[in-house]
C-alpha positions as CSV (number, residue, x, y, z in Angstrom):
1,X,-10.0,9.9,47.6
2,X,-12.0,8.2,44.7
3,X,-15.6,8.2,45.1
4,X,-17.1,5.2,46.9
5,X,-19.0,3.9,43.8
6,X,-15.7,3.9,41.8
7,X,-13.8,2.1,44.6
8,X,-16.6,-0.6,44.8
9,X,-16.7,-1.1,41.0
10,X,-12.8,-1.6,40.8
11,X,-12.8,-3.8,44.0
12,X,-15.5,-6.0,42.5
13,X,-13.6,-6.4,39.3
14,X,-10.4,-7.1,41.4
15,X,-12.1,-9.8,43.4
16,X,-13.5,-11.4,40.3
17,X,-10.2,-11.5,38.7
18,X,-8.5,-12.8,41.8
19,X,-11.1,-15.6,42.0
20,X,-10.3,-16.6,38.4
21,X,-6.5,-16.5,38.7
22,X,-5.8,-19.8,40.3
23,X,-7.2,-21.7,37.3
24,X,-5.2,-19.5,34.9
25,X,-2.0,-19.8,37.1
26,X,-1.9,-23.6,36.6
27,X,-3.1,-23.7,33.1
28,X,-1.1,-25.9,30.8
29,X,0.8,-24.3,28.0
30,X,-1.5,-25.8,25.4
31,X,-4.5,-24.2,27.0
32,X,-2.9,-20.9,27.1
33,X,-1.8,-21.2,23.5
34,X,-5.2,-22.1,22.5
35,X,-6.7,-19.2,24.2
36,X,-4.4,-16.9,22.5
37,X,-4.9,-18.6,19.1
38,X,-8.7,-18.1,19.8
39,X,-8.3,-14.4,20.3
40,X,-6.4,-14.2,17.0
41,X,-9.2,-16.0,15.1
42,X,-12.0,-14.1,16.8
43,X,-10.5,-10.7,16.0
44,X,-11.2,-11.6,12.3
45,X,-14.3,-13.7,12.8
46,X,-16.0,-11.1,15.0
47,X,-14.7,-8.0,13.2
48,X,-18.2,-6.7,12.4
49,X,-19.4,-6.0,16.0
50,X,-16.0,-4.8,17.0
51,X,-15.7,-2.3,14.1
52,X,-19.3,-1.1,14.7
53,X,-18.6,-0.4,18.3
54,X,-15.4,1.4,17.4
55,X,-17.1,3.5,14.7
56,X,-19.6,4.6,17.3
57,X,-16.6,5.6,19.8
58,X,-14.9,7.5,16.9
59,X,-18.0,9.4,15.9
60,X,-18.7,10.4,19.6
61,X,-15.2,11.5,20.1
62,X,-14.7,13.4,16.8
63,X,-15.8,16.8,18.3
64,X,-13.3,16.6,21.2
65,X,-10.2,14.7,19.9
66,X,-7.6,15.9,17.4
67,X,-6.8,13.9,14.3
68,X,-3.9,12.2,15.7
69,X,-5.7,10.9,18.8
70,X,-8.7,9.9,16.6
71,X,-6.1,7.8,14.6
72,X,-5.1,6.0,17.9
73,X,-8.8,5.4,18.6
74,X,-9.7,4.1,15.1
75,X,-9.7,0.4,14.2
76,X,-10.2,-1.0,10.7
77,X,-9.8,-4.4,9.1
78,X,-6.1,-3.9,8.4
79,X,-5.4,-3.0,12.1
80,X,-7.4,-5.9,13.3
81,X,-5.4,-8.2,11.0
82,X,-2.1,-6.9,12.4
83,X,-3.5,-7.4,15.9
84,X,-4.5,-10.9,15.1
85,X,-1.1,-11.7,13.6
86,X,0.8,-10.5,16.6
87,X,-1.3,-12.7,19.0
88,X,-0.9,-15.7,16.7
89,X,2.9,-15.2,17.0
90,X,2.6,-14.7,20.8
91,X,0.6,-18.0,21.1
92,X,3.7,-19.7,19.7
93,X,6.4,-18.3,21.9
94,X,7.8,-20.2,24.8
95,X,6.4,-19.8,28.2
96,X,8.6,-18.5,31.1
97,X,10.3,-21.4,32.8
98,X,9.2,-21.0,36.3
99,X,12.6,-22.5,37.5
100,X,15.2,-19.9,36.6
101,X,18.2,-21.6,38.3
102,X,19.6,-23.1,41.5
103,X,22.8,-23.4,43.4
104,X,24.0,-25.3,46.4
105,X,24.0,-23.5,49.7
106,X,26.0,-26.1,51.8
107,X,24.8,-28.0,54.7
108,X,22.7,-30.2,52.5
109,X,20.6,-27.4,51.2
110,X,20.0,-25.9,47.8
111,X,18.4,-22.6,46.7
112,X,16.3,-22.3,43.7
113,X,15.1,-19.1,41.9
114,X,11.6,-19.3,40.6
115,X,9.2,-17.1,38.7
116,X,5.7,-16.6,39.8
117,X,2.9,-14.6,38.3
118,X,2.0,-11.4,40.2
119,X,-1.6,-12.5,40.5
120,X,-3.8,-9.6,39.4
121,X,-2.4,-6.7,37.4
122,X,-4.3,-3.6,36.5
123,X,-3.9,-1.4,33.4
124,X,-5.1,2.1,32.8
125,X,-4.6,3.4,29.3
126,X,-5.7,6.0,26.8
127,X,-8.1,5.8,23.9
128,X,-6.3,3.1,22.0
129,X,-8.5,0.0,21.8
130,X,-5.6,-2.3,20.5
131,X,-4.1,-1.9,23.9
132,X,-7.0,-3.8,25.3
133,X,-6.0,-6.9,23.3
134,X,-2.2,-6.3,23.8
135,X,-2.5,-6.1,27.6
136,X,-4.9,-8.9,27.8
137,X,-2.9,-11.3,25.8
138,X,0.3,-10.5,27.8
139,X,-1.5,-11.1,31.0
140,X,-2.9,-14.5,29.8
141,X,0.5,-15.5,28.4
142,X,2.2,-14.8,31.8
143,X,-0.6,-16.4,33.9
144,X,-1.8,-13.2,35.4
145,X,-5.4,-12.1,35.8
146,X,-6.1,-8.5,35.0
147,X,-8.4,-5.4,35.5
148,X,-8.5,-3.0,32.6
149,X,-9.7,0.5,32.6
150,X,-9.7,2.8,29.6
151,X,-10.8,6.4,28.9
152,X,-14.4,7.2,28.1
153,X,-13.6,7.6,24.4
154,X,-12.8,3.9,24.0
155,X,-15.1,2.1,26.4
156,X,-17.4,0.8,23.7
157,X,-14.5,-0.6,21.6
158,X,-12.9,-2.2,24.7
159,X,-16.1,-3.8,25.8
160,X,-16.7,-5.3,22.4
161,X,-13.1,-6.6,22.2
162,X,-13.6,-8.2,25.7
163,X,-17.0,-9.6,25.0
164,X,-16.6,-10.7,21.4
165,X,-12.9,-11.8,21.4
166,X,-11.1,-12.0,24.8
167,X,-13.6,-13.8,27.1
168,X,-15.0,-16.3,24.3
169,X,-11.4,-17.3,23.5
170,X,-10.6,-18.0,27.2
171,X,-13.8,-20.0,27.7
172,X,-13.1,-21.8,24.5
173,X,-9.7,-23.0,25.9
174,X,-11.2,-24.2,29.2
175,X,-10.1,-21.1,31.1
176,X,-12.1,-18.8,33.3
177,X,-13.2,-15.9,31.2
178,X,-13.4,-13.9,34.5
179,X,-9.6,-13.6,34.5
180,X,-9.7,-10.5,32.4
181,X,-12.1,-7.7,33.8
182,X,-13.0,-4.4,32.3
183,X,-14.2,-1.3,34.3
184,X,-17.2,-0.3,32.4
185,X,-17.7,3.1,33.8
186,X,-16.1,6.3,32.3
187,X,-15.7,7.9,35.7
188,X,-12.2,9.3,36.1
189,X,-12.3,8.3,39.7
190,X,-12.1,4.6,38.5
191,X,-8.5,5.3,37.5
192,X,-7.6,6.5,41.0
193,X,-9.4,3.6,42.5
194,X,-7.4,1.2,40.3
195,X,-4.2,2.3,41.9
196,X,-5.7,2.3,45.5
197,X,-6.2,-1.3,46.2
198,X,-2.8,-3.0,46.9
199,X,-4.2,-6.2,48.4
200,X,-6.3,-6.9,45.4
201,X,-4.3,-5.2,42.5
202,X,-0.7,-4.8,43.5
203,X,0.7,-3.8,40.2
204,X,-0.8,-1.3,37.6
205,X,0.4,-0.6,34.3
206,X,-0.1,3.1,33.4
207,X,-0.4,4.5,29.8
208,X,-1.4,8.0,28.9
209,X,-0.3,11.5,29.1
210,X,2.7,12.4,31.3
211,X,0.6,14.6,33.7
212,X,-2.2,12.0,34.1
213,X,0.2,9.1,34.5
214,X,2.5,11.0,37.0
215,X,-0.7,11.8,39.2
216,X,-1.8,8.3,39.1
217,X,1.6,7.0,39.9
218,X,1.7,9.3,42.9
219,X,-1.7,8.0,44.2
220,X,-0.4,4.4,43.7
221,X,2.8,5.2,45.7
222,X,0.7,6.6,48.6
223,X,-1.4,3.4,48.7
224,X,1.4,1.0,48.3
225,X,0.6,0.0,44.7
226,X,3.5,-0.4,42.3
227,X,3.2,1.1,38.8
228,X,4.8,0.5,35.5
229,X,4.3,3.8,33.8
230,X,4.5,4.6,30.1
231,X,3.7,8.2,29.8
232,X,6.0,10.5,27.9
233,X,7.4,9.9,24.4
234,X,8.9,11.7,21.6
235,X,11.7,10.3,19.4
236,X,14.9,12.1,18.6
237,X,16.6,11.8,15.2
238,X,20.3,13.3,14.8
239,X,21.6,13.9,11.3
240,X,25.3,13.8,11.6
241,X,27.7,15.7,9.2
242,X,28.7,12.4,7.8
243,X,25.2,11.3,7.0
244,X,23.9,10.1,3.7
245,X,21.5,12.9,2.9
246,X,18.9,10.8,1.1
247,X,19.0,8.2,3.9
248,X,18.4,11.0,6.4
249,X,15.3,12.4,4.5
250,X,13.9,8.9,4.1
251,X,14.2,8.2,7.8
252,X,12.6,11.4,8.6
253,X,9.6,10.5,6.5
254,X,9.6,6.8,7.9
255,X,9.6,8.2,11.5
256,X,6.3,10.2,10.8
257,X,4.0,7.5,9.3
258,X,1.7,7.9,12.5
259,X,1.6,11.2,14.6
260,X,-0.3,9.9,17.6
261,X,2.3,7.4,18.7
262,X,5.1,7.9,21.4
263,X,8.1,6.7,19.3
264,X,7.3,9.0,16.3
265,X,9.9,11.6,15.4
266,X,9.5,14.6,17.7
267,X,12.9,16.3,17.6
268,X,15.0,16.5,14.7
269,X,18.6,17.6,15.3
270,X,21.0,18.6,12.5
271,X,24.8,18.8,12.9
272,X,25.7,22.5,12.7
273,X,28.1,22.0,9.7
274,X,25.2,20.5,7.8
275,X,22.5,23.0,9.0
276,X,22.5,25.5,6.2
277,X,22.7,22.8,3.5
278,X,20.2,20.3,4.7
279,X,17.5,22.6,6.4
280,X,15.8,23.7,3.2
281,X,15.4,20.0,2.1
282,X,14.3,19.0,5.6
283,X,11.6,21.7,5.6
284,X,10.5,20.9,2.1
285,X,10.2,17.2,3.0
286,X,8.1,17.9,6.1
287,X,5.8,20.3,4.4
288,X,5.2,17.8,1.6
289,X,3.9,15.4,4.3
290,X,1.5,18.1,5.6
291,X,3.8,18.8,8.6
292,X,4.9,22.0,10.1
293,X,8.6,22.3,11.3
294,X,9.1,24.3,14.5
295,X,12.4,26.3,13.8
296,X,14.7,28.3,16.0
297,X,14.1,30.4,18.0
298,X,11.7,28.0,19.8
299,X,8.9,29.3,22.1
300,X,8.7,25.9,23.7
301,X,11.1,23.3,25.2
302,X,13.0,21.2,22.8
303,X,11.4,18.0,24.0
304,X,7.8,19.3,23.9
305,X,5.8,16.2,22.8
306,X,3.6,17.1,19.8
307,X,1.7,13.9,19.8
308,X,-0.1,15.0,23.1
309,X,-0.6,18.6,21.8
310,X,-4.2,18.5,20.4
311,X,-4.3,20.4,17.1
312,X,-0.6,20.8,16.7
313,X,0.3,17.1,16.4
314,X,1.5,17.7,12.9
315,X,4.6,19.5,14.2
316,X,8.3,18.5,14.4
317,X,10.8,20.5,16.3
318,X,14.0,21.1,14.2
319,X,17.2,22.4,15.9
320,X,21.0,22.4,15.4
321,X,23.5,20.3,17.4
322,X,27.2,20.8,17.5
323,X,28.1,17.1,17.1
324,X,27.0,13.6,18.1
325,X,27.9,14.1,21.8
326,X,26.0,17.3,21.9
327,X,23.0,15.7,20.2
328,X,23.1,12.8,22.8
329,X,23.3,15.4,25.6
330,X,20.2,17.3,24.2
331,X,18.3,13.9,24.0
332,X,19.3,13.0,27.6
333,X,18.5,16.4,29.1
334,X,15.6,17.7,27.1
335,X,13.5,14.7,26.2
336,X,11.7,11.8,27.9
337,X,14.5,9.3,27.1
338,X,12.2,6.9,25.1
339,X,14.4,6.7,21.9
340,X,17.0,8.4,19.8
341,X,18.6,7.8,16.5
342,X,21.7,8.8,14.6
343,X,22.1,9.0,10.8
344,X,25.7,8.8,9.9
345,X,28.1,6.8,7.7
346,X,30.9,7.0,10.3
347,X,31.0,4.0,12.7
348,X,33.1,5.8,15.3
349,X,30.6,8.6,15.5
350,X,27.7,6.3,15.6
351,X,29.4,4.4,18.5
352,X,30.0,7.6,20.4
353,X,26.4,8.6,20.2
354,X,25.0,5.1,21.1
355,X,27.3,5.1,24.1
356,X,26.5,8.6,25.4
357,X,22.7,8.4,24.9
358,X,21.1,6.9,28.1
359,X,17.5,6.4,26.9
360,X,15.5,3.4,26.4
361,X,16.2,2.7,22.7
362,X,19.2,3.9,20.6
363,X,19.3,3.4,16.8
364,X,21.9,3.9,14.1
365,X,20.6,4.5,10.6
366,X,17.2,3.3,11.8
367,X,13.9,4.9,12.8
368,X,12.7,5.3,16.5
369,X,9.4,3.7,15.3
370,X,11.1,0.4,15.9
371,X,11.0,0.9,19.5
372,X,8.0,-1.5,19.9
373,X,7.7,-4.8,21.7
374,X,6.6,-6.8,18.6
375,X,9.2,-5.1,16.4
376,X,12.2,-5.7,18.7
377,X,11.2,-8.7,20.8
378,X,8.4,-10.5,18.8
379,X,5.8,-10.0,21.4
380,X,3.1,-7.5,21.8
381,X,3.8,-4.9,24.6
382,X,2.0,-3.6,27.6
383,X,3.8,-0.4,27.2
384,X,7.3,1.1,27.1
385,X,8.9,1.9,30.4
386,X,11.4,4.6,30.4
387,X,12.4,4.7,34.0
388,X,16.0,5.2,35.0
389,X,15.9,2.3,37.6
390,X,16.5,-1.4,37.6
391,X,13.6,-3.4,36.4
392,X,11.7,-3.9,33.2
393,X,12.7,-1.1,31.0
394,X,11.8,-0.5,27.3
395,X,9.0,-2.5,25.8
396,X,7.4,-4.5,28.7
397,X,6.2,-8.0,27.6
398,X,4.9,-11.1,29.2
399,X,8.5,-12.1,30.1
400,X,8.5,-9.1,32.6
401,X,5.3,-9.8,34.5
402,X,6.7,-12.2,37.1
403,X,8.0,-12.0,40.6
404,X,11.2,-13.7,41.8
405,X,10.9,-16.2,44.6
406,X,13.7,-18.1,46.4
407,X,12.9,-21.6,47.5
408,X,15.4,-23.4,49.8
409,X,15.0,-27.2,50.0
410,X,17.2,-30.1,51.0
411,X,19.6,-31.1,48.1
412,X,18.3,-34.0,46.2
C-alpha cells in the first residue's frame, strides 16, 4: 500500500479537481477555446521562468540520466514554440458532439447515445515536461479535470508550466484553475496512490517504462482503477528486396532524429536477398550518425528497446528477415507492436506486410516517427496505447476521453 501521506496528497488533489469539474463540464466552446489559446500565448510570453525551471531540472538530473533521457527532459524556445503551435491548432478543432446518434425503440420511445466526460482523469508520466501541457490541454478540451504526477526529475518544469501557463490560461477564460492539479511531491508512492482511488480518479493515463507502467497498471486493476497504458515502444523498419536503396537509407536516418522517443527506429530488418549488399551501407550510415548497430548474433531479444537502456540509447538492432511476411511476423512476435514500416517499390509486397502486421501503426515508405497524435490526427496526444483490445488504440487524444451513455426518452 502507498504511504498514508502520499494517499492524502493525491486524494486532496483529486477532491480539488472533482470540485472544479462541474464548471468545466458545462463550459461553452468559446471559453474552452480561449483557455487553450491562452496556454499557447503564455507558453511564449512566460518562456523565461519555464525555461529557467527546466534548466535547473536538467542540471540536477545530469549525473543520473543518460543523454537520450536528458533530451526528453530538456525544453528550449523551439520546443516551446512547437508546443504553442499544437495547442493553438487544438483550440480550433471541433468539440465532441455530446449527442452521437439515436434510433427509435418502438412503443413511443427513442434511445440516444451520448458522450460524457469521465470526470477526473489522472496521468503519471516520465521526465518529459511537454507531456504536462499535452495532457492538460487534452483534458480541458474534453471537459475533464485532471491530476498530474511526474517523476522527480521534471517536477520543477511541470510546476512552472502549471503555475505560469495552464492555470493562468484557465482563469483568464473564466474557468476554474483548480481543474488541473499537480502532485508536487517526488515520492514514488504518489504514483501508486494515483491508481488506488477509483471513486475520485477512475481513469489514469500511464506513460513510462514498461516495467513501471505494468506494475502501476496491476495496482490500478487491484483497486478498480482503469488505466490507459503507454509503456513499451520501439519502431521497426523492414527494407524489402524491391526497396529503393537511397530511400531506405534516408528513412533510417529520418527515423533516428531523436533517440529517447518511443516511435524511433529500434529494429532494422533487411530482406535476406539484400543483406550482403545493403548491410555495409546501413552500418556506415548509422556510424556516421554516431549510432552503434547491434548485429547478429544478438545477445539480447530482437525487440529490446534501446530508448530505455541508459547509456546505450544510441544503438539500433539490425537483423535479416526472409521476406515481408517474415518481417511482419518478427514485428508482431518480438516487439511491442507500436509501429512498423516497410520500404519497397512493390505495392503487392507492401500490402502483404501492412495486412500481416497487427501493431498500432503501419507505414509504407514512411517513418514510424509519424506515429504521433499531432502528426496523424492534428491533435496533441496523451500517449500511444498499444493494447490488443477494443477501445482507444494508437495516439489517444481528446476525442477518446469520453464515456458512452444511453438515454431513453419518449419520442418527440
